[in-house]
C-alpha positions as CSV (number, residue, x, y, z in Angstrom):
1,M,-68.0,87.7,-87.5
2,E,-67.5,84.0,-88.0
3,L,-64.7,82.7,-85.6
4,L,-61.9,80.6,-87.0
5,D,-61.8,76.7,-85.6
6,P,-59.2,76.5,-82.8
7,K,-58.7,72.9,-83.8
8,N,-57.2,74.0,-87.1
9,D,-53.6,73.5,-86.5
10,Y,-52.6,76.7,-88.1
11,V,-54.9,78.6,-85.8
12,F,-54.0,76.4,-82.8
13,K,-50.3,77.2,-83.4
14,R,-51.0,81.0,-83.8
15,L,-53.0,80.9,-80.4
16,F,-50.3,79.3,-78.5
17,A,-46.9,79.7,-79.9
18,D,-47.1,83.5,-79.5
19,S,-48.5,83.2,-76.0
20,P,-46.4,81.0,-73.8
21,E,-48.1,81.7,-70.8
22,L,-51.3,80.3,-72.5
23,L,-49.4,77.3,-73.6
24,A,-48.2,76.7,-70.0
25,E,-51.8,76.7,-68.7
26,L,-52.9,74.4,-71.1
27,I,-50.0,71.9,-70.5
28,S,-50.5,72.3,-66.8
29,A,-54.4,71.6,-67.3
30,V,-53.7,68.5,-69.2
31,R,-50.8,67.3,-66.7
32,R,-53.2,68.0,-63.7
33,D,-51.7,65.6,-61.4
34,D,-48.2,67.3,-61.8
35,P,-46.9,70.8,-60.5
36,P,-47.8,73.6,-62.9
37,V,-45.5,74.3,-65.8
38,Q,-43.8,77.5,-66.7
39,V,-42.9,77.5,-70.3
40,L,-39.8,79.8,-70.8
41,Q,-39.3,79.4,-74.5
42,V,-41.3,78.3,-77.5
43,L,-38.6,76.8,-79.9
44,N,-40.7,76.9,-83.1
45,P,-42.9,79.9,-83.2
46,R,-42.6,80.7,-86.8
47,I,-44.9,79.3,-89.4
48,L,-43.5,79.0,-92.8
49,P,-45.5,78.8,-96.3
50,E,-44.4,75.1,-96.5
51,D,-45.8,74.3,-93.1
52,I,-49.3,75.2,-94.4
53,T,-49.2,73.6,-97.7
54,G,-46.6,70.9,-97.4
55,K,-47.4,67.2,-97.3
56,A,-47.5,65.4,-94.0
57,I,-46.3,68.5,-92.0
58,E,-47.6,68.9,-88.5
59,L,-48.1,72.4,-87.2
60,D,-47.0,71.2,-83.5
61,V,-45.8,73.7,-80.9
62,L,-42.4,72.8,-79.3
63,A,-41.5,74.5,-75.9
64,R,-39.0,74.1,-73.2
65,D,-39.5,75.0,-69.5
66,A,-37.2,76.2,-66.7
67,R,-36.1,72.8,-65.9
68,G,-35.1,72.1,-69.6
69,R,-37.9,69.7,-70.4
70,L,-39.3,69.5,-73.8
71,F,-43.1,69.8,-74.3
72,N,-44.5,68.9,-77.8
73,V,-48.1,70.0,-78.1
74,E,-50.2,69.0,-81.1
75,I,-53.9,69.3,-82.2
76,Q,-54.8,66.5,-84.5
77,V,-58.2,66.1,-86.4
78,Q,-57.2,63.2,-88.5
79,R,-56.4,59.7,-87.5
80,F,-53.2,58.7,-89.3
81,P,-52.3,55.0,-89.8
82,R,-50.1,53.6,-87.2
83,W,-50.9,56.6,-85.1
84,S,-49.1,55.3,-82.0
85,A,-46.0,54.4,-84.1
86,R,-45.8,57.9,-85.2
87,S,-46.1,59.5,-82.0
88,A,-43.6,57.2,-80.4
89,F,-41.1,58.1,-83.3
90,Y,-41.4,61.7,-83.0
91,L,-41.1,61.9,-79.2
92,S,-38.2,59.5,-79.2
93,R,-36.7,61.6,-81.9
94,L,-36.7,64.6,-79.9
95,L,-35.3,62.8,-77.0
96,A,-32.3,61.5,-79.1
97,S,-31.6,65.0,-80.8
98,Q,-30.7,66.6,-77.4
99,I,-27.2,64.9,-77.5
100,D,-24.5,64.2,-80.1
101,A,-22.3,61.1,-80.1
102,G,-20.0,61.0,-77.1
103,Q,-22.0,63.1,-74.8
104,A,-23.3,62.2,-71.4
105,Y,-26.9,60.7,-71.0
106,L,-27.1,62.9,-67.9
107,E,-27.7,65.9,-70.3
108,L,-30.9,64.4,-71.6
109,K,-34.0,66.1,-70.6
110,P,-37.4,64.5,-70.3
111,V,-39.6,64.8,-73.3
112,V,-43.5,65.3,-72.8
113,G,-46.0,64.9,-75.5
114,V,-49.4,66.6,-75.5
115,N,-51.8,65.3,-78.1
116,L,-55.3,66.7,-78.2
117,L,-57.2,64.6,-80.6
118,D,-60.7,65.4,-82.5
119,F,-61.2,61.8,-83.0
120,E,-61.6,58.6,-80.8
121,L,-58.3,56.9,-80.3
122,F,-59.9,53.8,-78.3
123,E,-63.3,53.5,-79.5
124,G,-65.9,51.8,-77.1
125,H,-63.5,52.7,-74.2
126,P,-65.1,55.1,-71.8
127,S,-61.7,57.0,-70.8
128,A,-61.2,60.1,-72.4
129,L,-57.8,61.1,-70.7
130,W,-54.6,59.1,-71.0
131,H,-51.1,59.2,-69.8
132,F,-48.6,56.8,-71.3
133,E,-45.3,56.3,-69.6
134,M,-42.5,53.7,-69.4
135,R,-43.7,51.3,-66.5
136,D,-43.5,47.6,-65.6
137,R,-46.3,45.6,-66.9
138,H,-46.9,43.6,-63.9
139,D,-46.2,46.3,-61.4
140,P,-47.3,49.6,-62.9
141,A,-46.4,51.4,-59.8
142,V,-42.8,50.9,-60.8
143,R,-41.8,53.5,-63.4
144,L,-38.4,53.0,-65.5
145,G,-37.8,56.8,-65.7
146,D,-39.4,60.1,-66.8
147,E,-37.4,60.4,-70.1
148,L,-40.6,59.9,-72.3
149,S,-44.3,60.4,-71.5
150,L,-47.3,61.0,-73.7
151,H,-50.6,62.6,-72.5
152,V,-53.7,62.2,-74.8
153,V,-56.9,63.8,-74.6
154,E,-59.9,62.4,-76.7
155,L,-61.9,65.8,-77.1
156,R,-65.2,64.5,-78.7
157,K,-65.3,61.8,-75.9
158,A,-64.6,64.1,-73.0
159,D,-67.0,66.8,-74.3
160,R,-69.9,64.1,-74.7
161,A,-69.1,63.0,-71.1
162,W,-69.5,66.6,-70.0
163,H,-72.8,67.1,-71.7
164,W,-74.3,64.0,-70.2
165,R,-73.1,64.5,-66.8
166,G,-76.2,65.9,-65.1
167,D,-75.7,66.9,-61.5
168,D,-73.5,63.6,-60.7
169,A,-72.0,63.0,-63.9
170,S,-69.1,60.6,-64.6
171,V,-66.1,61.1,-66.9
172,A,-64.1,58.1,-68.1
173,G,-66.2,56.1,-65.6
174,D,-65.5,58.1,-62.2
175,S,-68.2,60.2,-60.7
176,A,-67.4,63.8,-60.6
177,V,-69.2,67.1,-60.4
178,V,-67.3,69.6,-62.5
179,D,-68.6,73.3,-62.6
180,I,-66.8,75.3,-65.1
181,H,-69.8,77.1,-66.7
182,T,-69.9,79.4,-63.7
183,S,-71.2,82.9,-63.8
184,A,-68.7,85.4,-65.3
185,D,-69.0,87.6,-62.3
186,Q,-67.7,84.9,-60.2
187,P,-63.9,84.7,-59.2
188,A,-61.6,82.4,-61.1
189,A,-61.5,80.3,-58.0
190,A,-65.0,79.2,-58.9
191,V,-63.4,77.0,-61.5
192,K,-63.3,73.8,-59.5
193,S,-64.2,70.2,-59.3
194,H,-65.7,67.9,-56.3
195,D,-64.3,64.5,-55.9
196,P,-60.7,64.4,-57.3
197,A,-61.4,61.3,-59.3
198,P,-58.2,60.3,-61.0
199,D,-59.6,60.2,-64.6
200,A,-62.1,63.1,-64.1
201,V,-62.0,66.1,-66.5
202,H,-61.2,68.8,-63.8
203,G,-61.8,72.5,-63.9
204,A,-59.0,74.0,-66.1
205,L,-58.9,71.2,-68.4
206,H,-62.6,71.0,-68.8
207,A,-62.6,74.7,-69.5
208,W,-60.0,74.1,-72.4
209,I,-62.1,71.2,-73.9
210,A,-65.2,73.4,-73.8
211,F,-63.2,76.1,-75.6
212,L,-61.7,73.7,-78.2
213,N,-65.2,72.0,-79.0
214,R,-67.8,74.8,-78.6
215,W,-66.0,77.9,-79.5
216,K,-68.9,79.1,-81.6
217,E,-71.4,79.0,-78.8
218,A,-71.0,82.5,-77.5
219,K,-73.2,82.1,-74.4
220,E,-71.4,79.2,-73.2
221,M,-67.9,80.8,-73.7
222,S,-68.9,83.9,-72.0
223,D,-70.0,81.9,-69.0
224,L,-66.6,80.2,-68.7
225,A,-65.0,81.9,-65.6
226,Y,-61.5,80.9,-66.3
227,P,-59.1,83.8,-67.4
228,P,-56.7,81.7,-69.6
229,V,-59.6,80.4,-71.7
230,Q,-61.0,84.0,-71.9
231,Q,-57.7,85.2,-73.2
232,A,-57.6,82.4,-75.8
233,L,-61.0,83.3,-76.9
234,K,-60.1,87.0,-77.3
235,K,-57.0,86.2,-79.2
236,L,-59.1,83.7,-81.4
237,Q,-61.5,86.7,-82.1
238,D,-58.6,88.8,-83.1
239,L,-57.2,86.2,-85.4
240,S,-60.5,85.7,-87.0
241,R,-60.8,89.4,-87.8
242,N,-57.5,89.3,-89.6
243,E,-57.8,88.6,-93.4
244,E,-54.5,87.2,-93.8
245,D,-54.9,84.6,-91.0
246,R,-58.4,83.7,-92.4
247,Y,-56.9,83.0,-95.5
248,R,-54.0,81.0,-94.2
249,A,-56.6,78.9,-92.0
250,I,-58.5,78.2,-95.2
251,A,-55.4,77.3,-97.1
252,R,-54.3,74.9,-94.2
253,E,-57.7,73.2,-94.4
254,R,-57.4,73.0,-98.1
255,A,-53.8,71.3,-97.7
256,L,-55.0,68.7,-95.3
257,Y,-58.3,68.1,-97.4
258,N,-56.1,67.5,-100.5
259,E,-53.8,65.3,-98.7
260,L,-55.8,63.1,-96.5
261,T,-59.5,63.1,-98.2
262,L,-58.9,63.5,-101.9
263,L,-56.3,61.0,-102.2
264,R,-58.5,58.5,-100.2
265,D,-61.5,59.3,-102.2
266,A,-59.6,58.9,-105.4
267,R,-58.3,55.4,-104.2
268,E,-61.8,54.3,-103.6
269,E,-62.9,55.6,-107.1
270,G,-60.1,53.8,-108.9
271,R,-60.8,50.6,-106.8
272,E,-64.7,50.7,-107.8
273,E,-63.7,51.2,-111.4
274,G,-61.2,48.6,-111.3
275,R,-58.6,50.5,-113.4
276,E,-55.7,52.8,-112.7
277,E,-56.9,55.4,-115.2
278,G,-60.2,55.5,-113.1
279,R,-58.2,56.4,-110.1
280,Q,-56.2,59.2,-111.6
281,E,-59.5,60.5,-113.3
282,G,-61.1,60.7,-109.8
283,L,-58.1,62.4,-108.3
284,T,-57.9,65.0,-111.1
285,L,-61.5,65.9,-110.8
286,A,-61.3,66.1,-107.1
287,K,-58.4,68.6,-107.5
288,T,-60.2,70.6,-110.1
289,S,-63.2,71.0,-107.7
290,T,-60.8,72.2,-104.8
291,L,-59.2,74.6,-107.1
292,T,-62.1,76.2,-108.4
293,R,-63.7,76.4,-105.1
294,Q,-60.5,78.1,-103.6
295,L,-60.0,80.6,-106.6
296,T,-63.7,81.7,-106.0
297,R,-63.0,82.3,-102.3
298,R,-59.8,84.3,-103.0
299,F,-60.7,86.2,-106.1
300,G,-64.6,86.2,-106.3
301,A,-66.5,84.9,-109.4
302,L,-64.2,83.4,-112.0
303,P,-64.2,84.7,-115.6
304,E,-64.8,82.2,-118.4
305,W,-61.1,82.1,-119.7
306,A,-60.0,80.9,-115.8
307,L,-62.7,78.3,-115.8
308,Q,-61.6,76.9,-119.2
309,R,-57.9,76.8,-118.0
310,V,-58.9,74.8,-114.9
311,Q,-61.0,72.3,-116.7
312,E,-58.5,71.7,-119.3
313,A,-55.5,71.7,-116.9
314,S,-53.4,68.4,-116.2
315,S,-53.1,67.1,-112.8
316,E,-49.6,68.6,-112.6
317,E,-50.7,72.0,-113.6
318,I,-53.5,71.9,-110.8
319,D,-50.9,70.9,-108.3
320,S,-48.8,73.9,-109.2
321,W,-51.8,76.3,-109.2
322,L,-52.9,75.0,-105.7
323,D,-49.4,75.8,-104.4
324,R,-49.4,79.3,-105.9
325,I,-52.8,80.3,-104.7
326,L,-51.5,80.9,-101.3
327,D,-49.1,83.7,-102.2
328,A,-50.3,84.9,-105.6
329,P,-51.4,88.6,-105.4
330,T,-53.9,88.3,-108.5
331,L,-55.8,85.6,-110.4
332,Q,-53.5,85.9,-113.3
333,A,-50.6,85.3,-111.1
334,V,-51.9,81.9,-110.0
335,F,-51.7,80.8,-113.5
336,G,-48.2,82.2,-114.2
337,E,-49.2,85.3,-116.1
338,G,-48.5,88.9,-115.5
């Protein structure tokens, strides 16, 4: 059985929105210098069809803890333009949405963002873990307040540092020995770190990073003696066996691919040809290829009539069929027949 990718944001939300206890473990691991979090309520557990196929929609997980703090957790595989502006805007909107005009600011609860990135946010910088807050520029020890904070984990960079560590590795420039690949028959306490370097990837967080990056490597996963990650791995296996979840994960990949990659490639094609019609033609060809591939994965080898319909379709028709493929019970239904 081929496991689904936990970095697929549909899969990620299915893993954590239905399991507040795992979400709390993940948040606590990222915020390793703060007391553990107890998530009482996931505020957006449902995944609607438009969350999978819609444009520019993020499948984040929003939760509230016992103190009323809001935690917004996201996995991101693509770097958007003005990423920092987007993140600041979203967290600020969550803060502002807590009260209406005339209500006291005392009712505001802190908003904490947790962004797990499958790309390098700061290329060339050795750090993989970041914690952004409102602090004084000249005296960083002075914090304005705890209303807004953002934790960022650059997954690839952190994972590379772990692979290269040897017996006295360094992560983000600080020496640390992190033993998360302990024998499965050792107690959970074996997940530990030596040398509490401030920017080191320590036990629990390190286990989550290993899970998100190397979920396919069965031997390494079985050696992770960290119960929350083992629970997440079991849940991932269950999701991967479910045909509907597999299809929705594929549909989500397709939506992201269409929105981010195809449009970018089409623009490049148009610029190379120097004509607007070239850009539109390249976009339609890319959409046609995607539609054919998704129809084949859903319904098997396509009959001649279906291939002809796809080849002769307009860009608007292809868009409509790409939307229908998620819920259409038959091939004919995709094309609006039967």
